[in-house]
N, CA, C and O of each residue as an XYZ file, in Angstrom:
836
protein
N       3.167     18.167     48.428
C       2.155     18.575     49.390
C       2.099     20.085     49.535
O       1.021     20.646     49.732
N       3.221     20.740     49.443
C       3.236     22.197     49.509
C       2.420     22.805     48.385
O       1.781     23.843     48.555
N       2.450     22.146     47.234
C       1.713     22.658     46.086
C       0.230     22.720     46.401
O      -0.453     23.669     46.016
N      -0.259     21.729     47.088
C      -1.679     21.694     47.424
C      -2.053     22.806     48.385
O      -3.078     23.464     48.212
N      -1.235     23.013     49.385
C      -1.605     23.946     50.446
C      -1.393     25.399     50.080
O      -2.227     26.246     50.400
N      -0.293     25.699     49.418
C       0.086     27.088     49.242
C      -0.638     27.822     48.133
O      -0.620     29.052     48.105
N      -1.275     27.110     47.217
C      -1.902     27.823     46.104
C      -3.385     28.042     46.346
O      -4.150     28.158     45.388
N      -3.809     28.102     47.599
C      -5.209     28.342     47.910
C      -5.352     29.604     48.736
O      -4.454     29.933     49.512
N      -6.461     30.322     48.589
C      -6.670     31.553     49.352
C      -6.919     31.307     50.831
O      -6.893     32.243     51.630
N      -7.163     30.043     51.202
C      -7.472     29.718     52.593
C      -6.217     29.494     53.430
O      -6.285     29.410     54.656
N      -5.068     29.399     52.757
C      -3.867     28.931     53.453
C      -3.490     29.782     54.654
O      -3.356     29.260     55.760
N      -3.315     31.087     54.457
C      -2.818     31.933     55.533
C      -3.760     31.982     56.729
O      -3.306     32.069     57.870
N      -5.069     31.928     56.481
C      -6.037     32.008     57.569
C      -6.177     30.685     58.316
O      -6.450     30.671     59.517
N      -5.990     29.570     57.601
C      -6.291     28.272     58.193
C      -5.058     27.451     58.544
O      -5.178     26.353     59.087
N      -3.889     27.965     58.243
C      -2.690     27.154     58.408
C      -2.480     26.685     59.845
O      -2.130     25.527     60.072
N      -2.690     27.572     60.813
C      -2.491     27.200     62.209
C      -3.447     26.088     62.615
O      -3.049     25.107     63.243
N      -4.725     26.256     62.244
C      -5.720     25.231     62.559
C      -5.383     23.923     61.863
O      -5.478     22.848     62.456
N      -4.991     24.024     60.609
C      -4.644     22.836     59.825
C      -3.507     22.065     60.477
O      -3.565     20.843     60.618
N      -2.457     22.807     60.877
C      -1.315     22.154     61.496
C      -1.695     21.421     62.766
O      -1.197     20.327     63.030
N      -2.568     22.012     63.546
C      -3.012     21.386     64.791
C      -3.800     20.113     64.515
O      -3.620     19.098     65.188
N      -4.677     20.180     63.513
C      -5.489     19.008     63.164
C      -4.617     17.892     62.617
O      -4.779     16.729     62.989
N      -3.684     18.248     61.725
C      -2.825     17.243     61.102
C      -1.992     16.526     62.154
O      -1.798     15.312     62.080
N      -1.500     17.283     63.137
C      -0.719     16.677     64.216
C      -1.591     15.762     65.064
O      -1.149     14.704     65.513
N      -2.825     16.178     65.278
C      -3.726     15.411     66.137
C      -4.091     14.061     65.539
O      -4.193     13.067     66.257
N      -4.290     14.026     64.218
C      -4.716     12.764     63.602
C      -3.543     11.947     63.074
O      -3.729     10.823     62.609
N      -2.331     12.508     63.141
C      -1.102     11.779     62.815
C      -1.106     11.177     61.415
O      -0.862      9.981     61.257
N      -1.377     11.980     60.410
C      -1.284     11.511     59.030
C       0.171     11.576     58.597
O       0.810     12.622     58.715
N       0.694     10.472     58.100
C       2.099     10.452     57.708
C       2.300     10.076     56.247
O       3.296     10.480     55.648
N       1.398      9.324     55.664
C       1.563      8.898     54.274
C       1.200     10.028     53.321
O       0.205     10.723     53.525
N       2.007     10.211     52.282
C       1.835     11.325     51.365
C       0.444     11.487     50.804
O      -0.112     12.585     50.833
N      -0.134     10.401     50.289
C      -1.448     10.495     49.666
C      -2.520     10.851     50.687
O      -3.451     11.598     50.389
N      -2.381     10.311     51.888
C      -3.362     10.618     52.932
C      -3.363     12.104     53.247
O      -4.419     12.718     53.403
N      -2.170     12.675     53.339
C      -2.049     14.102     53.629
C      -2.586     14.928     52.468
O      -3.278     15.923     52.681
N      -2.273     14.524     51.249
C      -2.752     15.248     50.072
C      -4.273     15.239     50.003
O      -4.896     16.266     49.735
N      -4.859     14.089     50.243
C      -6.322     14.001     50.230
C      -6.929     14.906     51.292
O      -7.899     15.621     51.039
N      -6.344     14.862     52.481
C      -6.848     15.680     53.583
C      -6.725     17.164     53.254
O      -7.655     17.934     53.496
N      -5.579     17.567     52.703
C      -5.367     18.975     52.357
C      -6.372     19.452     51.323
O      -6.905     20.557     51.423
N      -6.627     18.608     50.327
C      -7.569     18.980     49.269
C      -8.946     19.264     49.837
O      -9.614     20.212     49.424
N      -9.368     18.440     50.785
C     -10.682     18.620     51.399
C     -10.673     19.771     52.398
O     -11.623     20.552     52.454
N      -9.609     19.880     53.184
C      -9.538     20.910     54.222
C      -9.506     22.306     53.615
O     -10.156     23.227     54.110
N      -8.731     22.452     52.522
C      -8.608     23.766     51.893
C      -9.625     23.985     50.778
O      -9.597     25.011     50.098
N     -10.518     23.022     50.592
C     -11.564     23.126     49.572
C     -10.978     23.275     48.164
O     -11.499     24.033     47.346
N      -9.894     22.548     47.890
C      -9.295     22.565     46.554
C      -9.931     21.422     45.772
O      -9.332     20.359     45.613
N     -11.135     21.645     45.291
C     -11.944     20.572     44.716
C     -11.330     19.914     43.490
O     -11.536     18.721     43.268
N     -10.576     20.671     42.685
C     -10.032     20.065     41.469
C      -8.868     19.117     41.774
O      -8.522     18.287     40.934
N      -8.260     19.225     42.956
C      -7.178     18.316     43.321
C      -7.716     16.922     43.671
O      -7.100     15.906     43.349
N      -8.858     16.897     44.324
C      -9.482     15.632     44.716
C     -10.992     15.821     44.620
O     -11.663     16.042     45.629
N     -11.529     15.733     43.389
C     -12.936     16.059     43.110
C     -13.936     15.297     43.976
O     -13.673     14.182     44.425
N     -15.077     15.920     44.196
C     -16.127     15.300     45.009
C     -16.791     14.131     44.291
O     -17.300     13.212     44.931
N     -16.785     14.170     42.953
C     -17.407     13.098     42.180
C     -16.718     11.769     42.478
O     -15.506     11.644     42.305
N     -17.485     10.783     42.922
C     -16.915      9.513     43.357
C     -16.255      8.736     42.227
O     -15.259      8.048     42.452
N     -16.797      8.835     41.015
C     -16.212      8.129     39.881
C     -14.842      8.705     39.537
O     -13.905      7.964     39.238
N     -14.733     10.035     39.583
C     -13.446     10.679     39.316
C     -12.446     10.338     40.410
O     -11.276     10.075     40.130
N     -12.905     10.342     41.647
C     -12.028      9.980     42.764
C     -11.510      8.552     42.617
O     -10.340      8.276     42.879
N     -12.389      7.654     42.199
C     -12.000      6.252     42.038
C     -10.892      6.115     40.997
O      -9.966      5.322     41.167
N     -10.993      6.892     39.916
C      -9.969      6.852     38.871
C      -8.648      7.405     39.389
O      -7.578      6.877     39.084
N      -8.735      8.477     40.176
C      -7.530      9.065     40.767
C      -6.864      8.066     41.713
O      -5.645      7.891     41.683
N      -7.667      7.416     42.548
C      -7.144      6.428     43.486
C      -6.506      5.258     42.745
O      -5.493      4.716     43.187
N      -7.099      4.869     41.617
C      -6.552      3.762     40.829
C      -5.165      4.114     40.299
O      -4.262      3.278     40.305
N      -5.002      5.355     39.842
C      -3.699      5.801     39.349
C      -2.682      5.818     40.479
O      -1.544      5.383     40.297
N      -3.081      6.315     41.645
C      -2.170      6.379     42.787
C      -1.771      4.987     43.263
O      -0.622      4.771     43.647
N      -2.704      4.043     43.243
C      -2.386      2.662     43.618
C      -1.396      2.054     42.626
O      -0.461      1.356     43.018
N      -1.610      2.324     41.349
C      -0.705      1.834     40.301
C       0.683      2.436     40.455
O       1.691      1.768     40.225
N       0.726      3.682     40.839
C       1.972      4.440     40.952
C       3.005      3.747     41.835
O       4.184      3.701     41.485
N       2.578      3.208     42.974
C       3.497      2.633     43.959
C       4.411      1.560     43.377
O       5.629      1.618     43.544
N       3.829      0.596     42.703
C       4.598     -0.559     42.247
C       5.029     -0.472     40.792
O       5.547     -1.446     40.246
N       4.827      0.659     40.163
C       5.205      0.807     38.759
C       6.114      2.018     38.538
O       7.336      1.874     38.518
N       5.538      3.193     38.375
C       6.360      4.375     38.113
C       7.346      4.642     39.248
O       8.528      4.876     38.998
N       6.869      4.609     40.490
C       7.767      4.880     41.623
C       8.862      3.836     41.730
O      10.032      4.172     41.918
N       8.493      2.594     41.612
C       9.480      1.518     41.716
C      10.527      1.636     40.616
O      11.723      1.484     40.865
N      10.068      1.909     39.398
C      11.004      2.025     38.288
C      11.914      3.231     38.412
O      13.133      3.104     38.299
N      11.331      4.404     38.645
C      12.114      5.641     38.708
C      13.060      5.652     39.899
O      14.246      5.944     39.746
N      12.549      5.338     41.078
C      13.366      5.398     42.291
C      14.506      4.384     42.262
O      15.630      4.704     42.648
N      14.223      3.171     41.810
C      15.258      2.137     41.757
C      16.322      2.481     40.727
O      17.508      2.232     40.945
N      15.899      3.055     39.603
C      16.858      3.433     38.568
C      17.774      4.553     39.058
O      18.993      4.473     38.904
N      17.193      5.589     39.644
C      17.988      6.713     40.153
C      18.922      6.257     41.272
O      20.073      6.688     41.339
N      18.427      5.390     42.143
C      19.245      4.895     43.250
C      20.485      4.176     42.750
O      21.589      4.423     43.236
N      20.307      3.288     41.781
C      21.416      2.449     41.332
C      22.327      3.101     40.306
O      23.405      2.577     40.025
N      21.922      4.228     39.742
C      22.779      4.910     38.768
C      23.447      6.160     39.324
O      24.540      6.522     38.887
N      22.806      6.824     40.283
C      23.347      8.091     40.794
C      23.510      8.105     42.313
O      24.607      8.330     42.823
N      22.425      7.865     43.024
C      22.445      8.055     44.472
C      23.361      7.079     45.204
O      24.156      7.498     46.046
N      23.263      5.798     44.902
C      24.088      4.810     45.600
C      25.583      5.080     45.410
O      26.318      5.116     46.397
N      26.057      5.272     44.169
C      27.475      5.589     43.986
C      27.886      6.878     44.699
O      28.973      6.958     45.271
N      27.018      7.876     44.663
C      27.313      9.165     45.296
C      27.426      9.027     46.812
O      28.260      9.680     47.439
N      26.588      8.178     47.397
C      26.573      7.995     48.849
C      27.519      6.889     49.314
O      27.612      6.603     50.508
N      28.213      6.276     48.368
C      29.133      5.212     48.729
C      28.446      3.911     49.085
O      28.992      3.090     49.821
N      27.249      3.726     48.560
C      26.482      2.512     48.822
C      26.609      1.548     47.645
O      26.881      1.981     46.525
N      26.416      0.252     47.878
C      26.487     -0.709     46.768
C      25.357     -0.481     45.770
O      24.229     -0.171     46.153
N      25.668     -0.636     44.502
C      24.661     -0.470     43.453
C      24.666     -1.694     42.552
O      25.614     -2.479     42.553
N      23.601     -1.844     41.789
C      23.464     -3.014     40.929
C      23.128     -2.581     39.506
O      22.111     -1.932     39.265
N      23.988     -2.947     38.579
C      23.738     -2.638     37.170
C      22.494     -3.366     36.682
O      21.707     -2.815     35.912
N      22.318     -4.605     37.130
C      21.156     -5.393     36.711
C      19.867     -4.784     37.258
O      18.850     -4.742     36.566
N      19.917     -4.313     38.506
C      18.739     -3.678     39.102
C      18.382     -2.412     38.344
O      17.206     -2.130     38.111
N      19.405     -1.645     37.958
C      19.173     -0.421     37.190
C      18.573     -0.744     35.824
O      17.684     -0.040     35.346
N      19.062     -1.801     35.209
C      18.573     -2.220     33.896
C      17.102     -2.615     33.956
O      16.308     -2.194     33.114
N      16.740     -3.419     34.947
C      15.353     -3.852     35.099
C      14.446     -2.683     35.484
O      13.299     -2.603     35.045
N      14.974     -1.785     36.307
C      14.198     -0.614     36.722
C      13.909      0.302     35.542
O      12.820      0.869     35.440
N      14.883      0.445     34.651
C      14.675      1.296     33.478
C      13.575      0.716     32.587
O      12.770      1.460     32.026
N      13.544     -0.596     32.460
C      12.491     -1.231     31.668
C      11.112     -0.927     32.259
O      10.174     -0.603     31.531
N      11.003     -1.032     33.578
C       9.732     -0.753     34.248
C       9.374      0.724     34.133
O       8.206      1.073     33.968
N      10.374      1.586     34.220
C      10.156      3.026     34.087
C       9.613      3.369     32.707
O       8.639      4.113     32.588
N      10.233      2.834     31.671
C       9.786      3.109     30.302
C       8.383      2.551     30.056
O       7.560      3.180     29.390
N       8.128      1.376     30.597
C       6.797      0.776     30.480
C       5.754      1.658     31.167
O       4.640      1.816     30.668
N       6.120      2.223     32.303
C       5.208      3.093     33.055
C       4.934      4.383     32.301
O       3.792      4.841     32.246
N       5.967      4.970     31.722
C       5.801      6.203     30.950
C       4.905      5.966     29.741
O       4.081      6.811     29.390
N       5.074      4.816     29.111
C       4.244      4.466     27.958
C       2.779      4.346     28.370
O       1.887      4.793     27.650
N       2.542      3.751     29.514
C       1.167      3.597     30.004
C       0.538      4.963     30.290
O      -0.606      5.214     29.909
N       1.272      5.827     30.947
C       0.751      7.167     31.258
C       0.363      7.892     29.978
O      -0.715      8.479     29.883
N       1.251      7.842     29.003
C       1.028      8.588     27.769
C      -0.101      7.992     26.929
O      -0.880      8.735     26.332
N      -0.199      6.680     26.874
C      -1.180      6.033     25.995
C      -2.566      5.889     26.615
O      -3.558      5.785     25.893
N      -2.646      5.882     27.942
C      -3.940      5.672     28.601
C      -4.482      6.934     29.259
O      -5.649      7.275     29.070
N      -3.657      7.626     30.023
C      -4.160      8.759     30.812
C      -3.903     10.126     30.188
O      -4.409     11.139     30.670
N      -3.115     10.152     29.113
C      -2.878     11.417     28.409
C      -3.287     11.292     26.943
O      -2.585     11.765     26.050
N      -4.410     10.660     26.712
C      -4.886     10.460     25.344
C      -5.224     11.788     24.676
O      -5.605     12.759     25.330
N      -5.073     11.800     23.355
C      -5.453     12.986     22.590
C      -4.653     14.204     22.989
O      -3.430     14.143     23.115
N      -5.345     15.312     23.189
C      -4.657     16.555     23.547
C      -4.846     16.885     25.029
O      -4.858     18.055     25.410
N      -4.992     15.859     25.857
C      -5.201     16.055     27.294
C      -4.052     16.838     27.917
O      -2.883     16.509     27.717
N      -4.394     17.873     28.672
C      -3.378     18.666     29.374
C      -2.979     17.998     30.685
O      -1.837     18.106     31.134
N      -3.952     17.299     31.295
C      -3.700     16.632     32.566
C      -4.261     15.214     32.517
O      -5.002     14.876     31.593
N      -3.923     14.393     33.487
C      -4.355     12.996     33.506
C      -5.863     12.866     33.382
O      -6.624     13.607     34.004
N      -6.274     11.911     32.568
C      -7.693     11.596     32.328
C      -8.432     12.742     31.648
O      -9.663     12.765     31.644
N      -7.698     13.694     31.073
C      -8.334     14.803     30.375
C      -8.936     15.844     31.292
O      -9.717     16.682     30.842
N      -8.588     15.810     32.570
C      -9.116     16.799     33.512
C      -8.629     18.200     33.155
O      -7.518     18.352     32.649
N      -9.444     19.230     33.410
C      -9.066     20.603     33.065
C      -7.993     21.186     33.971
O      -7.330     22.156     33.604
N      -7.815     20.601     35.156
C      -6.804     21.061     36.102
C      -6.125     19.850     36.740
O      -6.709     18.767     36.766
N      -4.905     20.011     37.254
C      -4.189     18.870     37.831
C      -4.787     18.388     39.144
O      -5.158     19.187     40.004
N      -4.875     17.078     39.285
C      -5.350     16.460     40.526
C      -4.135     16.011     41.338
O      -2.995     16.218     40.922
N      -4.382     15.394     42.498
C      -3.264     14.899     43.292
C      -2.523     13.778     42.564
O      -1.360     13.512     42.867
N      -3.178     13.123     41.614
C      -2.510     12.096     40.813
C      -1.472     12.744     39.900
O      -0.362     12.231     39.758
N      -1.829     13.868     39.283
C      -0.873     14.595     38.443
C       0.339     15.014     39.262
O       1.481     14.820     38.844
N       0.082     15.590     40.432
C       1.171     16.080     41.276
C       2.097     14.949     41.702
O       3.318     15.100     41.668
N       1.532     13.830     42.098
C       2.328     12.703     42.588
C       3.185     12.095     41.484
O       4.368     11.825     41.694
N       2.600     11.880     40.318
C       3.339     11.244     39.230
C       4.391     12.170     38.635
O       5.496     11.734     38.315
N       4.049     13.443     38.489
C       5.028     14.385     37.945
C       6.218     14.522     38.891
O       7.366     14.544     38.448
N       5.947     14.615     40.192
C       7.041     14.722     41.163
C       7.935     13.487     41.114
O       9.145     13.595     41.311
N       7.363     12.331     40.857
C       8.158     11.106     40.732
C       9.080     11.196     39.526
O      10.256     10.840     39.605
N       8.546     11.671     38.417
C       9.336     11.784     37.194
C      10.415     12.853     37.327
O      11.487     12.732     36.736
N      10.137     13.888     38.093
C      11.091     14.984     38.237
C      12.417     14.548     38.840
O      13.435     15.204     38.616
N      12.432     13.453     39.602
C      13.695     13.014     40.188
C      14.705     12.599     39.120
O      15.899     12.494     39.401
N      14.229     12.364     37.901
C      15.141     12.018     36.808
C      16.074     13.173     36.472
O      17.085     12.975     35.799
N      15.748     14.377     36.933
C      16.605     15.533     36.689
C      18.017     15.313     37.213
O      18.981     15.766     36.595
N      18.153     14.627     38.341
C      19.485     14.473     38.925
C      20.358     13.496     38.143
O      21.542     13.345     38.445
N      19.782     12.833     37.140
C      20.576     11.969     36.266
C      21.466     12.788     35.352
O      22.465     12.291     34.832
N      21.094     14.065     35.156
C      21.785     14.904     34.187
C      20.955     15.007     32.923
O      20.120     14.146     32.645
N      21.187     16.062     32.162
C      20.355     16.322     30.988
C      20.410     15.205     29.950
O      19.386     14.845     29.369
N      21.590     14.659     29.719
C      21.745     13.636     28.684
C      20.940     12.376     29.000
O      20.189     11.889     28.156
N      21.097     11.850     30.214
C      20.378     10.630     30.603
C      18.882     10.884     30.707
O      18.074     10.047     30.304
N      18.515     12.043     31.248
C      17.090     12.375     31.361
C      16.445     12.472     29.990
O      15.356     11.942     29.771
N      17.120     13.155     29.060
C      16.566     13.320     27.716
C      16.486     11.991     26.973
O      15.579     11.775     26.170
N      17.433     11.111     27.243
C      17.393      9.791     26.605
C      16.135      9.032     27.015
O      15.528      8.334     26.202
N      15.752      9.173     28.269
C      14.576      8.468     28.780
C      13.279      9.164     28.391
O      12.347      8.520     27.910
N      13.217     10.479     28.598
C      11.969     11.213     28.367
C      11.797     11.699     26.935
O      10.687     12.041     26.525
N      12.876     11.734     26.177
C      12.828     12.260     24.814
C      11.720     11.703     23.932
O      11.047     12.470     23.242
N      11.511     10.378     23.936
C      10.469      9.793     23.072
C       9.042     10.099     23.527
O       8.087      9.840     22.794
N       8.895     10.641     24.718
C       7.560     10.855     25.292
C       7.193     12.343     25.287
O       7.307     13.028     26.304
N       6.758     12.819     24.143
C       6.444     14.244     23.998
C       5.258     14.666     24.864
O       5.247     15.765     25.418
N       4.265     13.789     24.976
C       3.092     14.116     25.796
C       3.475     14.236     27.273
O       2.961     15.093     27.991
N       4.379     13.368     27.710
C       4.847     13.426     29.097
C       5.526     14.765     29.361
O       5.270     15.408     30.379
N       6.388     15.179     28.442
C       7.110     16.443     28.603
C       6.152     17.627     28.639
O       6.316     18.539     29.449
N       5.150     17.613     27.758
C       4.158     18.699     27.731
C       3.333     18.707     29.010
O       3.030     19.764     29.563
N       2.978     17.523     29.466
C       2.191     17.387     30.699
C       2.942     17.945     31.909
O       2.362     18.643     32.741
N       4.227     17.634     31.998
C       5.046     18.155     33.098
C       5.048     19.676     33.078
O       4.927     20.314     34.123
N       5.185     20.260     31.887
C       5.176     21.719     31.770
C       3.812     22.295     32.142
O       3.733     23.369     32.738
N       2.744     21.586     31.793
C       1.392     22.040     32.147
C       1.193     22.057     33.663
O       0.622     22.998     34.214
N       1.672     21.004     34.328
C       1.568     20.939     35.791
C       2.426     22.031     36.422
O       2.015     22.682     37.382
N       3.606     22.218     35.879
C       4.506     23.262     36.388
C       3.861     24.635     36.287
O       3.902     25.423     37.232
N       3.266     24.913     35.137
C       2.616     26.211     34.917
C       1.413     26.389     35.840
O       1.195     27.474     36.379
N       0.636     25.324     36.020
C      -0.584     25.394     36.835
C      -0.285     25.572     38.317
O      -1.126     26.073     39.063
N       0.897     25.169     38.747
C       1.231     25.226     40.178
C       2.355     26.208     40.501
O       2.790     26.302     41.649
N       2.822     26.938     39.493
C       3.889     27.916     39.717
C       3.407     29.029     40.643
O       2.243     29.420     40.559
N       4.258     29.551     41.521
C       5.693     29.294     41.693
C       6.015     28.166     42.664
O       7.183     27.922     42.966
N       4.993     27.478     43.153
C       5.217     26.459     44.177
C       5.936     25.229     43.625
O       6.639     24.534     44.359
N       5.759     24.964     42.335
C       6.444     23.845     41.702
C       7.949     24.016     41.849
O       8.655     23.077     42.217
N       8.437     25.218     41.559
C       9.855     25.509     41.660
C      10.338     25.407     43.105
O      11.439     24.921     43.361
N       9.518     25.861     44.045
C       9.890     25.818     45.461
C      10.032     24.376     45.945
O      10.981     24.039     46.652
N       9.083     23.537     45.557
C       9.092     22.139     45.987
C      10.319     21.404     45.456
O      10.880     20.554     46.147
N      10.739     21.726     44.232
C      11.844     21.014     43.594
C      13.172     21.762     43.677
O      14.119     21.420     42.968
N      13.251     22.768     44.526
C      14.471     23.577     44.637
C      15.685     22.729     45.017
O      16.748     22.863     44.411
N      15.533     21.863     46.013
C      16.647     21.019     46.443
C      17.085     20.086     45.327
O      18.280     19.860     45.136
N      16.129     19.545     44.593
C      16.435     18.632     43.492
C      17.323     19.314     42.456
O      18.297     18.725     41.987
N      16.992     20.548     42.099
C      17.783     21.265     41.101
C      19.162     21.638     41.640
O      20.120     21.738     40.872
N      19.272     21.845     42.956
C      20.577     22.111     43.560
C      21.465     20.878     43.466
O      22.657     20.978     43.176
N      20.867     19.707     43.715
C      21.606     18.450     43.599
C      22.049     18.233     42.159
O      23.174     17.802     41.905
N      21.157     18.534     41.216
C      21.487     18.394     39.801
C      22.658     19.295     39.431
O      23.582     18.860     38.744
N      22.625     20.551     39.881
C      23.697     21.502     39.579
C      25.018     21.036     40.191
O      26.075     21.150     39.571
N      24.944     20.511     41.411
C      26.150     20.010     42.083
C      26.745     18.842     41.310
O      27.952     18.802     41.072
N      25.904     17.893     40.918
C      26.373     16.729     40.171
C      26.992     17.132     38.841
O      28.000     16.564     38.422
N      26.387     18.116     38.178
C      26.912     18.592     36.899
C      28.282     19.228     37.086
O      29.182     19.032     36.270
N      28.437     19.994     38.167
C      29.715     20.647     38.448
C      30.799     19.615     38.747
O      31.933     19.741     38.286
N      30.439     18.594     39.522
C      31.391     17.529     39.852
C      31.806     16.775     38.595
O      32.985     16.474     38.410
N      30.837     16.467     37.728
C      31.125     15.748     36.485
C      32.025     16.573     35.576
O      32.944     16.039     34.956
N      31.761     17.884     35.495
C      32.570     18.767     34.658
C      33.995     18.852     35.188
O      34.949     18.838     34.410
N      34.144     18.938     36.505
C      35.469     19.011     37.119
C      36.247     17.719     36.880
O      37.448     17.745     36.610
N      35.546     16.587     36.984
C      36.179     15.293     36.754
C      36.642     15.167     35.313
O      37.739     14.678     35.043
N      35.789     15.616     34.380
C      36.145     15.565     32.966
C      37.348     16.453     32.690
O      38.255     16.067     31.952
N      37.356     17.646     33.287
C      38.472     18.564     33.099
C      39.767     17.988     33.626
O      40.823     18.161     33.016
N      39.692     17.297     34.764
C      40.874     16.675     35.353
C      41.403     15.560     34.468
O      42.614     15.422     34.293
N      40.499     14.763     33.910
C      40.901     13.656     33.037
C      41.530     14.174     31.752
O      42.511     13.611     31.266
N      40.963     15.253     31.199
C      41.528     15.842     29.987
C      42.919     16.396     30.255
O      43.819     16.275     29.423
N      43.086     17.007     31.430
C      44.383     17.561     31.802
C      45.434     16.462     31.899
O      46.563     16.629     31.437
N      45.054     15.331     32.503
C      45.978     14.204     32.619
C      46.345     13.659     31.245
O      47.501     13.321     30.991
N      45.341     13.575     30.350
C      45.587     13.067     28.998
C      46.547     13.974     28.242
O      47.427     13.497     27.527
N      46.375     15.288     28.401
C      47.249     16.245     27.726
C      48.678     16.145     28.248
O      49.634     16.213     27.475
N      48.817     15.983     29.563
C      50.151     15.851     30.148
C      50.830     14.585     29.655
O      52.026     14.576     29.361
N      50.030     13.494     29.569
C      50.576     12.227     29.082
C      51.000     12.350     27.628
O      52.060     11.860     27.238
N      50.154     13.015     26.815
C      50.454     13.188     25.391
C      51.697     14.042     25.183
O      52.467     13.805     24.253
N      51.895     15.036     26.044
C      53.043     15.940     25.887
C      54.366     15.244     26.167
O      55.422     15.710     25.740
N      54.308     14.115     26.894
C      55.529     13.379     27.218
C      55.925     12.413     26.115
O      57.038     11.888     26.094
N      54.984     12.186     25.192
C      55.258     11.227     24.113
C      56.168     11.817     23.048
O      56.495     11.142     22.073
């Protein structure tokens, strides 16, 4: 949502009014807020006025809930977040979620990123559908480079698309995902420390033989 608001020339002048309106109408769901921001700040390429284009964007967002989001979030929860937070996790749930995630990535690449499309549906600039789906995929970063690359590696168009969205929304893309990258760095440091400790124990054991 920050990406939508901060990259417009209207932001600084209208932010106070916007905040008052948003509080008054009590919008809480992400897509509702994104749609409102696009119209309020006149960011037409995020949520185009053309009804046919809007319908396609809405269709992607509706699909997103029970497919890409379900697959990505469930996989990350059961492989990284649950163990980290001391919560129960399910290997079977992670396995099924990965299947849905891969199926979702295949659909994005084969249907909405056909040919040399830079953004979904061949649009010249990213819409709220691009922002929502890319942000969902970005959570795979906390899996670590190896696991992330294993999943995204076969999808070259997906990787290029993510970079296109990042470039189109920079520097706000980095700001929005700052916490995510901090978590990734923390997890990498913990994993490295654990590996170092295990190697040290192995060396001590070997030296006694």
